[in-house]
PDB file of N, CA, C, O and CB in Angstrom:
ATOM      1  N   UNK A   1       0.634  -1.182   0.051  1.00  0.00           N
ATOM      2  CA  UNK A   1       0.059   0.014  -0.093  1.00  0.00           C
ATOM      3  C   UNK A   1       0.927   1.152   0.056  1.00  0.00           C
ATOM      4  O   UNK A   1       1.810   1.204   0.912  1.00  0.00           O
ATOM      5  CB  UNK A   1      -0.936   0.100   0.731  1.00  0.00           C
ATOM      6  N   UNK A   2       0.650   2.168  -0.868  1.00  0.00           N
ATOM      7  CA  UNK A   2       1.350   3.299  -0.911  1.00  0.00           C
ATOM      8  C   UNK A   2       0.437   4.459  -0.450  1.00  0.00           C
ATOM      9  O   UNK A   2      -0.689   4.642  -0.910  1.00  0.00           O
ATOM     10  CB  UNK A   2       1.908   3.479  -2.259  1.00  0.00           C
ATOM     11  N   UNK A   3       1.072   5.298   0.587  1.00  0.00           N
ATOM     12  CA  UNK A   3       0.279   6.308   1.186  1.00  0.00           C
ATOM     13  C   UNK A   3       0.756   7.589   0.550  1.00  0.00           C
ATOM     14  O   UNK A   3       1.959   7.716   0.322  1.00  0.00           O
ATOM     15  CB  UNK A   3       0.392   6.317   2.743  1.00  0.00           C
ATOM     16  N   UNK A   4      -0.129   8.589   0.233  1.00  0.00           N
ATOM     17  CA  UNK A   4       0.079   9.786  -0.275  1.00  0.00           C
ATOM     18  C   UNK A   4       0.253  10.848   0.738  1.00  0.00           C
ATOM     19  O   UNK A   4      -0.309  11.940   0.657  1.00  0.00           O
ATOM     20  CB  UNK A   4      -0.918  10.067  -1.120  1.00  0.00           C
ATOM     21  N   UNK A   5       1.037  10.500   1.684  1.00  0.00           N
ATOM     22  CA  UNK A   5       1.453  11.439   2.791  1.00  0.00           C
ATOM     23  C   UNK A   5       2.622  11.429   3.048  1.00  0.00           C
ATOM     24  O   UNK A   5       3.254  10.387   2.873  1.00  0.00           O
ATOM     25  CB  UNK A   5       0.909  11.286   3.923  1.00  0.00           C
ATOM     26  N   UNK A   6       3.337  12.744   3.604  1.00  0.00           N
ATOM     27  CA  UNK A   6       4.600  12.958   4.097  1.00  0.00           C
ATOM     28  C   UNK A   6       4.521  13.769   5.034  1.00  0.00           C
ATOM     29  O   UNK A   6       3.499  14.452   5.098  1.00  0.00           O
ATOM     30  CB  UNK A   6       5.476  13.353   3.264  1.00  0.00           C
ATOM     31  N   UNK A   7       5.595  13.943   6.060  1.00  0.00           N
ATOM     32  CA  UNK A   7       5.557  14.733   7.160  1.00  0.00           C
ATOM     33  C   UNK A   7       5.678  16.109   6.849  1.00  0.00           C
ATOM     34  O   UNK A   7       6.541  16.585   6.111  1.00  0.00           O
ATOM     35  CB  UNK A   7       6.495  14.368   8.040  1.00  0.00           C
ATOM     36  N   UNK A   8       4.638  16.836   7.533  1.00  0.00           N
ATOM     37  CA  UNK A   8       4.355  18.068   7.255  1.00  0.00           C
ATOM     38  C   UNK A   8       3.001  18.401   6.741  1.00  0.00           C
ATOM     39  O   UNK A   8       2.422  19.480   6.870  1.00  0.00           O
ATOM     40  CB  UNK A   8       5.242  18.452   6.459  1.00  0.00           C
ATOM     41  N   UNK A   9       2.547  17.261   6.101  1.00  0.00           N
ATOM     42  CA  UNK A   9       1.098  17.451   5.298  1.00  0.00           C
ATOM     43  C   UNK A   9       0.045  17.775   6.391  1.00  0.00           C
ATOM     44  O   UNK A   9       0.154  17.388   7.555  1.00  0.00           O
ATOM     45  CB  UNK A   9       0.572  15.966   4.409  1.00  0.00           C
ATOM     46  N   UNK A  10      -0.949  18.495   5.933  1.00  0.00           N
ATOM     47  CA  UNK A  10      -2.005  18.621   6.851  1.00  0.00           C
ATOM     48  C   UNK A  10      -3.082  17.985   6.486  1.00  0.00           C
ATOM     49  O   UNK A  10      -3.468  18.112   5.325  1.00  0.00           O
ATOM     50  CB  UNK A  10      -2.336  19.836   7.099  1.00  0.00           C
ATOM     51  N   UNK A  11      -3.769  17.193   7.376  1.00  0.00           N
ATOM     52  CA  UNK A  11      -4.741  16.167   7.176  1.00  0.00           C
ATOM     53  C   UNK A  11      -6.181  16.343   8.208  1.00  0.00           C
ATOM     54  O   UNK A  11      -6.164  17.119   9.163  1.00  0.00           O
ATOM     55  CB  UNK A  11      -3.918  14.735   7.466  1.00  0.00           C
ATOM     56  N   UNK A  12      -6.945  15.821   7.989  1.00  0.00           N
ATOM     57  CA  UNK A  12      -8.386  15.681   8.719  1.00  0.00           C
ATOM     58  C   UNK A  12      -8.616  14.360   8.956  1.00  0.00           C
ATOM     59  O   UNK A  12      -8.072  13.565   8.191  1.00  0.00           O
ATOM     60  CB  UNK A  12      -9.622  16.215   7.915  1.00  0.00           C
ATOM     61  N   UNK A  13      -9.386  13.886   9.956  1.00  0.00           N
ATOM     62  CA  UNK A  13     -10.067  12.691  10.128  1.00  0.00           C
ATOM     63  C   UNK A  13     -11.642  12.690   9.814  1.00  0.00           C
ATOM     64  O   UNK A  13     -12.373  12.914  10.779  1.00  0.00           O
ATOM     65  CB  UNK A  13      -9.820  12.294  11.492  1.00  0.00           C
ATOM     66  N   UNK A  14     -12.129  12.505   8.798  1.00  0.00           N
ATOM     67  CA  UNK A  14     -13.534  12.812   8.562  1.00  0.00           C
ATOM     68  C   UNK A  14     -14.616  12.045   9.692  1.00  0.00           C
ATOM     69  O   UNK A  14     -15.761  12.472   9.842  1.00  0.00           O
ATOM     70  CB  UNK A  14     -13.844  12.327   6.995  1.00  0.00           C
ATOM     71  N   UNK A  15     -14.241  11.205  10.235  1.00  0.00           N
ATOM     72  CA  UNK A  15     -14.939  10.324  11.452  1.00  0.00           C
ATOM     73  C   UNK A  15     -14.959  11.106  12.631  1.00  0.00           C
ATOM     74  O   UNK A  15     -15.897  11.063  13.427  1.00  0.00           O
ATOM     75  CB  UNK A  15     -14.164   8.936  11.834  1.00  0.00           C
ATOM     76  N   UNK A  16     -13.816  11.921  12.793  1.00  0.00           N
ATOM     77  CA  UNK A  16     -13.639  12.690  13.999  1.00  0.00           C
ATOM     78  C   UNK A  16     -13.182  14.127  13.679  1.00  0.00           C
ATOM     79  O   UNK A  16     -12.096  14.624  13.978  1.00  0.00           O
ATOM     80  CB  UNK A  16     -12.631  11.995  14.912  1.00  0.00           C
ATOM     81  N   UNK A  17     -14.228  14.721  13.004  1.00  0.00           N
ATOM     82  CA  UNK A  17     -13.788  16.133  12.679  1.00  0.00           C
ATOM     83  C   UNK A  17     -13.529  17.277  13.958  1.00  0.00           C
ATOM     84  O   UNK A  17     -12.960  18.365  13.879  1.00  0.00           O
ATOM     85  CB  UNK A  17     -14.947  16.694  11.723  1.00  0.00           C
ATOM     86  N   UNK A  18     -14.046  16.737  14.944  1.00  0.00           N
ATOM     87  CA  UNK A  18     -13.700  17.628  16.240  1.00  0.00           C
ATOM     88  C   UNK A  18     -12.239  17.630  16.781  1.00  0.00           C
ATOM     89  O   UNK A  18     -11.740  18.452  17.550  1.00  0.00           O
ATOM     90  CB  UNK A  18     -14.573  17.140  17.441  1.00  0.00           C
ATOM     91  N   UNK A  19     -11.619  16.456  16.175  1.00  0.00           N
ATOM     92  CA  UNK A  19     -10.023  16.556  16.417  1.00  0.00           C
ATOM     93  C   UNK A  19      -9.377  17.783  15.775  1.00  0.00           C
ATOM     94  O   UNK A  19      -8.339  18.238  16.257  1.00  0.00           O
ATOM     95  CB  UNK A  19      -9.256  15.262  15.800  1.00  0.00           C
ATOM     96  N   UNK A  20      -9.943  18.324  14.723  1.00  0.00           N
ATOM     97  CA  UNK A  20      -9.481  19.389  14.030  1.00  0.00           C
ATOM     98  C   UNK A  20      -8.456  19.207  12.954  1.00  0.00           C
ATOM     99  O   UNK A  20      -8.385  18.068  12.492  1.00  0.00           O
ATOM    100  CB  UNK A  20      -9.032  20.217  14.904  1.00  0.00           C
ATOM    101  N   UNK A  21      -7.706  20.050  12.503  1.00  0.00           N
ATOM    102  CA  UNK A  21      -6.667  19.714  11.539  1.00  0.00           C
ATOM    103  C   UNK A  21      -5.307  19.194  12.255  1.00  0.00           C
ATOM    104  O   UNK A  21      -4.828  19.599  13.314  1.00  0.00           O
ATOM    105  CB  UNK A  21      -6.381  21.001  10.651  1.00  0.00           C
ATOM    106  N   UNK A  22      -4.818  18.188  11.388  1.00  0.00           N
ATOM    107  CA  UNK A  22      -3.595  17.495  12.204  1.00  0.00           C
ATOM    108  C   UNK A  22      -2.451  17.683  10.805  1.00  0.00           C
ATOM    109  O   UNK A  22      -2.609  17.806   9.590  1.00  0.00           O
ATOM    110  CB  UNK A  22      -3.996  15.458  12.827  1.00  0.00           C
ATOM    111  N   UNK A  23      -1.364  17.631  11.643  1.00  0.00           N
ATOM    112  CA  UNK A  23      -0.021  17.583  10.835  1.00  0.00           C
ATOM    113  C   UNK A  23       0.544  16.296  10.787  1.00  0.00           C
ATOM    114  O   UNK A  23       0.800  15.716  11.843  1.00  0.00           O
ATOM    115  CB  UNK A  23       1.041  18.479  11.393  1.00  0.00           C
ATOM    116  N   UNK A  24       0.785  15.742   9.630  1.00  0.00           N
ATOM    117  CA  UNK A  24       1.606  14.333   9.883  1.00  0.00           C
ATOM    118  C   UNK A  24       2.988  14.533  10.432  1.00  0.00           C
ATOM    119  O   UNK A  24       3.705  15.422   9.971  1.00  0.00           O
ATOM    120  CB  UNK A  24       1.804  13.482   8.500  1.00  0.00           C
ATOM    121  N   UNK A  25       3.424  13.674  11.480  1.00  0.00           N
ATOM    122  CA  UNK A  25       4.601  13.786  12.100  1.00  0.00           C
ATOM    123  C   UNK A  25       5.574  12.660  11.311  1.00  0.00           C
ATOM    124  O   UNK A  25       6.594  13.047  10.741  1.00  0.00           O
ATOM    125  CB  UNK A  25       4.387  13.566  13.715  1.00  0.00           C
ATOM    126  N   UNK A  26       5.243  11.433  11.317  1.00  0.00           N
ATOM    127  CA  UNK A  26       5.840  10.376  10.764  1.00  0.00           C
ATOM    128  C   UNK A  26       4.917   9.358  10.185  1.00  0.00           C
ATOM    129  O   UNK A  26       3.696   9.360  10.349  1.00  0.00           O
ATOM    130  CB  UNK A  26       6.652   9.827  11.685  1.00  0.00           C
ATOM    131  N   UNK A  27       5.614   8.471   9.482  1.00  0.00           N
ATOM    132  CA  UNK A  27       5.011   7.409   8.739  1.00  0.00           C
ATOM    133  C   UNK A  27       5.667   5.938   8.603  1.00  0.00           C
ATOM    134  O   UNK A  27       6.244   5.581   7.575  1.00  0.00           O
ATOM    135  CB  UNK A  27       4.866   7.933   7.467  1.00  0.00           C
ATOM    136  N   UNK A  28       5.524   5.146   9.712  1.00  0.00           N
ATOM    137  CA  UNK A  28       6.414   4.056   9.910  1.00  0.00           C
ATOM    138  C   UNK A  28       5.383   2.667   9.569  1.00  0.00           C
ATOM    139  O   UNK A  28       4.265   2.615  10.081  1.00  0.00           O
ATOM    140  CB  UNK A  28       7.101   4.130  11.583  1.00  0.00           C
ATOM    141  N   UNK A  29       5.747   1.870   8.909  1.00  0.00           N
ATOM    142  CA  UNK A  29       4.984   0.656   8.577  1.00  0.00           C
ATOM    143  C   UNK A  29       3.476   0.717   8.570  1.00  0.00           C
ATOM    144  O   UNK A  29       2.793  -0.156   9.106  1.00  0.00           O
ATOM    145  CB  UNK A  29       5.349  -0.354   9.487  1.00  0.00           C
ATOM    146  N   UNK A  30       2.963   1.788   7.939  1.00  0.00           N
ATOM    147  CA  UNK A  30       1.619   1.961   7.546  1.00  0.00           C
ATOM    148  C   UNK A  30       0.902   2.656   8.867  1.00  0.00           C
ATOM    149  O   UNK A  30      -0.315   2.839   8.858  1.00  0.00           O
ATOM    150  CB  UNK A  30       0.951   0.486   7.081  1.00  0.00           C
ATOM    151  N   UNK A  31       1.720   3.037  10.012  1.00  0.00           N
ATOM    152  CA  UNK A  31       1.278   3.676  11.021  1.00  0.00           C
ATOM    153  C   UNK A  31       1.595   5.125  10.740  1.00  0.00           C
ATOM    154  O   UNK A  31       2.719   5.482  10.387  1.00  0.00           O
ATOM    155  CB  UNK A  31       1.812   3.142  12.239  1.00  0.00           C
ATOM    156  N   UNK A  32       0.451   6.055  10.923  1.00  0.00           N
ATOM    157  CA  UNK A  32       0.786   7.442  10.687  1.00  0.00           C
ATOM    158  C   UNK A  32       0.665   8.291  11.860  1.00  0.00           C
ATOM    159  O   UNK A  32      -0.464   8.442  12.326  1.00  0.00           O
ATOM    160  CB  UNK A  32      -0.023   7.983   9.656  1.00  0.00           C
ATOM    161  N   UNK A  33       1.716   8.906  12.444  1.00  0.00           N
ATOM    162  CA  UNK A  33       1.608   9.630  13.761  1.00  0.00           C
ATOM    163  C   UNK A  33       1.313  11.142  13.148  1.00  0.00           C
ATOM    164  O   UNK A  33       1.896  11.735  12.241  1.00  0.00           O
ATOM    165  CB  UNK A  33       3.125   9.488  14.813  1.00  0.00           C
ATOM    166  N   UNK A  34       0.162  11.558  14.001  1.00  0.00           N
ATOM    167  CA  UNK A  34      -0.443  13.016  13.527  1.00  0.00           C
ATOM    168  C   UNK A  34      -0.521  13.712  14.909  1.00  0.00           C
ATOM    169  O   UNK A  34      -0.768  13.225  16.012  1.00  0.00           O
ATOM    170  CB  UNK A  34      -2.111  12.959  12.689  1.00  0.00           C
ATOM    171  N   UNK A  35      -0.264  14.885  14.573  1.00  0.00           N
ATOM    172  CA  UNK A  35      -0.428  15.895  15.966  1.00  0.00           C
ATOM    173  C   UNK A  35      -1.647  16.794  15.292  1.00  0.00           C
ATOM    174  O   UNK A  35      -1.556  17.615  14.379  1.00  0.00           O
ATOM    175  CB  UNK A  35       1.265  17.036  16.491  1.00  0.00           C
ATOM    176  N   UNK A  36      -2.852  16.360  16.058  1.00  0.00           N
ATOM    177  CA  UNK A  36      -4.054  17.252  16.023  1.00  0.00           C
ATOM    178  C   UNK A  36      -4.117  18.287  16.747  1.00  0.00           C
ATOM    179  O   UNK A  36      -3.629  18.247  17.877  1.00  0.00           O
ATOM    180  CB  UNK A  36      -5.099  16.690  16.305  1.00  0.00           C
ATOM    181  N   UNK A  37      -4.780  19.538  16.226  1.00  0.00           N
ATOM    182  CA  UNK A  37      -4.880  20.697  17.205  1.00  0.00           C
ATOM    183  C   UNK A  37      -5.683  20.720  18.391  1.00  0.00           C
ATOM    184  O   UNK A  37      -5.518  21.608  19.228  1.00  0.00           O
ATOM    185  CB  UNK A  37      -5.292  21.731  16.579  1.00  0.00           C
ATOM    186  N   UNK A  38      -6.596  19.755  18.543  1.00  0.00           N
ATOM    187  CA  UNK A  38      -7.630  19.483  19.392  1.00  0.00           C
ATOM    188  C   UNK A  38      -7.443  18.536  20.440  1.00  0.00           C
ATOM    189  O   UNK A  38      -7.865  18.726  21.580  1.00  0.00           O
ATOM    190  CB  UNK A  38      -8.620  19.116  18.708  1.00  0.00           C
ATOM    191  N   UNK A  39      -6.808  17.503  20.071  1.00  0.00           N
ATOM    192  CA  UNK A  39      -6.541  16.046  20.769  1.00  0.00           C
ATOM    193  C   UNK A  39      -5.085  15.854  20.842  1.00  0.00           C
ATOM    194  O   UNK A  39      -4.636  14.869  21.430  1.00  0.00           O
ATOM    195  CB  UNK A  39      -7.193  14.742  19.919  1.00  0.00           C
ATOM    196  N   UNK A  40      -4.361  16.667  20.324  1.00  0.00           N
ATOM    197  CA  UNK A  40      -2.861  16.227  20.261  1.00  0.00           C
ATOM    198  C   UNK A  40      -2.425  14.996  19.565  1.00  0.00           C
ATOM    199  O   UNK A  40      -3.152  14.631  18.641  1.00  0.00           O
ATOM    200  CB  UNK A  40      -2.379  16.049  21.566  1.00  0.00           C
ATOM    201  N   UNK A  41      -1.376  14.286  19.832  1.00  0.00           N
ATOM    202  CA  UNK A  41      -0.937  13.446  18.911  1.00  0.00           C
ATOM    203  C   UNK A  41      -1.613  11.999  19.148  1.00  0.00           C
ATOM    204  O   UNK A  41      -1.913  11.534  20.248  1.00  0.00           O
ATOM    205  CB  UNK A  41       0.571  13.448  18.960  1.00  0.00           C
ATOM    206  N   UNK A  42      -1.817  11.294  17.705  1.00  0.00           N
ATOM    207  CA  UNK A  42      -2.675  10.055  17.525  1.00  0.00           C
ATOM    208  C   UNK A  42      -1.773   9.522  16.659  1.00  0.00           C
ATOM    209  O   UNK A  42      -1.185  10.266  15.875  1.00  0.00           O
ATOM    210  CB  UNK A  42      -4.220  10.167  16.972  1.00  0.00           C
ATOM    211  N   UNK A  43      -1.548   8.217  16.678  1.00  0.00           N
ATOM    212  CA  UNK A  43      -1.021   7.268  15.906  1.00  0.00           C
ATOM    213  C   UNK A  43      -2.252   6.503  15.282  1.00  0.00           C
ATOM    214  O   UNK A  43      -2.960   5.801  16.004  1.00  0.00           O
ATOM    215  CB  UNK A  43      -0.057   6.398  16.722  1.00  0.00           C
ATOM    216  N   UNK A  44      -2.502   6.645  13.929  1.00  0.00           N
ATOM    217  CA  UNK A  44      -3.489   6.057  13.124  1.00  0.00           C
ATOM    218  C   UNK A  44      -3.067   4.873  12.242  1.00  0.00           C
ATOM    219  O   UNK A  44      -2.114   5.002  11.473  1.00  0.00           O
ATOM    220  CB  UNK A  44      -4.025   7.068  12.319  1.00  0.00           C
ATOM    221  N   UNK A  45      -3.665   3.869  12.322  1.00  0.00           N
ATOM    222  CA  UNK A  45      -3.267   2.720  11.359  1.00  0.00           C
ATOM    223  C   UNK A  45      -3.977   3.072   9.923  1.00  0.00           C
ATOM    224  O   UNK A  45      -5.207   3.103   9.902  1.00  0.00           O
ATOM    225  CB  UNK A  45      -3.816   1.144  11.982  1.00  0.00           C
ATOM    226  N   UNK A  46      -3.426   3.270   9.026  1.00  0.00           N
ATOM    227  CA  UNK A  46      -3.874   3.776   7.502  1.00  0.00           C
ATOM    228  C   UNK A  46      -4.566   2.761   7.206  1.00  0.00           C
ATOM    229  O   UNK A  46      -5.575   3.200   6.655  1.00  0.00           O
ATOM    230  CB  UNK A  46      -2.766   4.074   6.327  1.00  0.00           C
ATOM    231  N   UNK A  47      -4.614   1.492   7.261  1.00  0.00           N
ATOM    232  CA  UNK A  47      -5.288   0.493   6.851  1.00  0.00           C
ATOM    233  C   UNK A  47      -6.826   0.493   7.338  1.00  0.00           C
ATOM    234  O   UNK A  47      -7.735   0.107   6.603  1.00  0.00           O
ATOM    235  CB  UNK A  47      -4.557  -0.633   7.250  1.00  0.00           C
ATOM    236  N   UNK A  48      -7.029   0.973   8.676  1.00  0.00           N
ATOM    237  CA  UNK A  48      -8.294   0.867   9.121  1.00  0.00           C
ATOM    238  C   UNK A  48      -9.014   2.268   9.476  1.00  0.00           C
ATOM    239  O   UNK A  48     -10.196   2.422   9.782  1.00  0.00           O
ATOM    240  CB  UNK A  48      -8.238  -0.026  10.259  1.00  0.00           C
ATOM    241  N   UNK A  49      -8.027   3.233   9.362  1.00  0.00           N
ATOM    242  CA  UNK A  49      -8.827   4.723   9.485  1.00  0.00           C
ATOM    243  C   UNK A  49      -8.527   5.532   8.216  1.00  0.00           C
ATOM    244  O   UNK A  49      -7.448   5.519   7.623  1.00  0.00           O
ATOM    245  CB  UNK A  49      -8.284   5.701  10.880  1.00  0.00           C
ATOM    246  N   UNK A  50      -9.626   6.246   7.871  1.00  0.00           N
ATOM    247  CA  UNK A  50      -9.249   6.939   6.457  1.00  0.00           C
ATOM    248  C   UNK A  50      -8.862   8.327   7.102  1.00  0.00           C
ATOM    249  O   UNK A  50      -9.464   8.728   8.098  1.00  0.00           O
ATOM    250  CB  UNK A  50     -10.649   7.043   5.157  1.00  0.00           C
ATOM    251  N   UNK A  51      -7.896   9.017   6.546  1.00  0.00           N
ATOM    252  CA  UNK A  51      -7.532  10.366   6.765  1.00  0.00           C
ATOM    253  C   UNK A  51      -7.777  10.953   5.377  1.00  0.00           C
ATOM    254  O   UNK A  51      -7.886  10.280   4.351  1.00  0.00           O
ATOM    255  CB  UNK A  51      -6.027  10.553   7.322  1.00  0.00           C
ATOM    256  N   UNK A  52      -7.855  12.348   5.464  1.00  0.00           N
ATOM    257  CA  UNK A  52      -7.973  13.027   4.340  1.00  0.00           C
ATOM    258  C   UNK A  52      -6.796  14.216   4.363  1.00  0.00           C
ATOM    259  O   UNK A  52      -6.539  14.900   5.354  1.00  0.00           O
ATOM    260  CB  UNK A  52      -9.465  13.538   4.237  1.00  0.00           C
ATOM    261  N   UNK A  53      -6.184  14.311   3.162  1.00  0.00           N
ATOM    262  CA  UNK A  53      -5.138  15.474   3.014  1.00  0.00           C
ATOM    263  C   UNK A  53      -5.949  16.729   2.623  1.00  0.00           C
ATOM    264  O   UNK A  53      -6.938  16.725   1.890  1.00  0.00           O
ATOM    265  CB  UNK A  53      -3.948  15.148   1.825  1.00  0.00           C
ATOM    266  N   UNK A  54      -5.384  17.812   3.223  1.00  0.00           N
ATOM    267  CA  UNK A  54      -6.037  19.220   2.938  1.00  0.00           C
ATOM    268  C   UNK A  54      -5.167  19.946   2.049  1.00  0.00           C
ATOM    269  O   UNK A  54      -4.079  20.217   2.557  1.00  0.00           O
ATOM    270  CB  UNK A  54      -6.270  20.110   4.247  1.00  0.00           C
ATOM    271  N   UNK A  55      -5.309  20.269   1.071  1.00  0.00           N
ATOM    272  CA  UNK A  55      -4.753  20.904   0.179  1.00  0.00           C
ATOM    273  C   UNK A  55      -4.676  22.488   0.199  1.00  0.00           C
ATOM    274  O   UNK A  55      -5.614  23.114  -0.293  1.00  0.00           O
ATOM    275  CB  UNK A  55      -5.310  20.455  -0.824  1.00  0.00           C
ATOM    276  N   UNK A  56      -3.730  23.077   0.680  1.00  0.00           N
ATOM    277  CA  UNK A  56      -4.047  24.373   1.076  1.00  0.00           C
ATOM    278  C   UNK A  56      -2.646  25.244   0.595  1.00  0.00           C
ATOM    279  O   UNK A  56      -2.574  26.457   0.796  1.00  0.00           O
ATOM    280  CB  UNK A  56      -4.421  24.403   2.780  1.00  0.00           C
TER     281      UNK A  56
END
């Protein structure tokens, strides 16, 4: 699986919009570490949770 994310990208989690905008910190073995503005750092399994890139 190829992920279209890299550190520094801005993303949202459509199922948890209250988390706010997140910034990708790292991607290791399909696990994406994201620092969200409202809930802090989350480690997302990209195979189970959909995140959307924000193009700004």
